[in-house]
C-alpha positions, 0 to 999 in steps of 0.5 A, spaced: 483 449 508 478 454 510 477 460 507 472 464 510 471 471 507 473 477 511 471 483 508 465 483 501 467 488 494 462 492 498 465 493 504 473 494 500 469 499 497 467 503 503 473 502 507 477 505 500 473 511 500 474 513 507 481 512 506 481 517 501 478 522 505 483 520 510 489 521 505 485 528 502 485 531 509 491 530 512 495 532 506 491 537 506 488 536 498 492 533 494 497 538 491 505 534 490 502 526 492 504 522 488 502 514 490 506 508 489 504 502 489 508 496 491 508 490 487 503 486 484 496 487 488 499 494 492 499 497 485 492 495 483 489 497 489 494 504 489 489 505 482 483 503 484 485 508 491 487 514 487 480 514 483 478 515 489 483 520 491 482 524 485 474 523 485 474 527 492 480 533 490 478 534 484 486 532 480 488 526 477 493 523 482 500 521 479 500 513 481 507 508 479 509 501 481 514 499 485 518 492 485 521 491 491 525 485 490 531 487 490 531 491 496 528 486 500 533 482 506 530 475 506 530 473 498 534 472 494 535 478 490 538 479 481 539 486 481 536 492 482 527 490 479 525 497 482 520 500 477 523 508 476 518 514 477 520 521 476 524 524 482 520 524 489 523 530 491 518 536 496 512 530 493 509 527 500 510 520 497 502 515 499 506 508 500 502 503 498 500 494 500 495 490 501 496 487 507 502 489 512 506 483 517 512 483 518 515 490 515 520 487 511 517 488 505 516 495 507 522 497 509 525 495 501 520 500 499 523 504 503 530 504 501 527 504 494 525 510 495 530 515 497 535 512 491 529 516 487 528 522 491 526 526 499 520 527 499 517 531 503 514 526 507 513 518 505 506 515 508 504 508 508 497 506 506 495 498 507 488 495 506 490 489 512 494 490 518 495 482 521 501 485 525 505 479 526 512 485 526 518 484 526 521 491 522 518 497 526 514 499 520 507 503 523 502 505 518 498 511 517 492 509 514 490 502 515 483 500 512 482 494 517 487 491 523 486 483 523 489 479 528 491 472 525 495 465 526 502 465 524 498 460 519 493 463 517 494 466 510 490 473 508 489 472 500 485 479 497 483 478 491 484 483 486 480 481 479 473 485 478 473 487 485 477 487 491 475 482 495 479 479 502 479 472 504 482 468 509 485 461 509 486 456 515 
């Protein structure tokens, strides 16, 4: 199995800083912004992104993890397992995931979010967009577009520092 680093931790840091700036600019600041990270790597990424956004916006941003397994249409699920968060009504929700491929996870997250209130807006940020859509999901913010083969696997290492690898 071949493994290649496609984004070093330094490149990921620069990308997150750029994405944070785009989020603050599009939302005209950070007032009314809530970040939801799709469990598990998306939640870790959301925490890191929130620090970047907070540094730019000058205020702490609330971040919650979102477990969407119960809302997936392609997996067996055992009932609602979503993390509960406060009412999202009238907030700008930023949904964060590490890798977007088919759009199934993002679609499940949208179903979960609407059960938590009626947000003013739902924006979607992904670090890596692989294409290969099965649902018409388009991210608002993309770290990097990466055309891959179906057999390839994108691995986001979230230990000490983020690195992104592709495995074939």
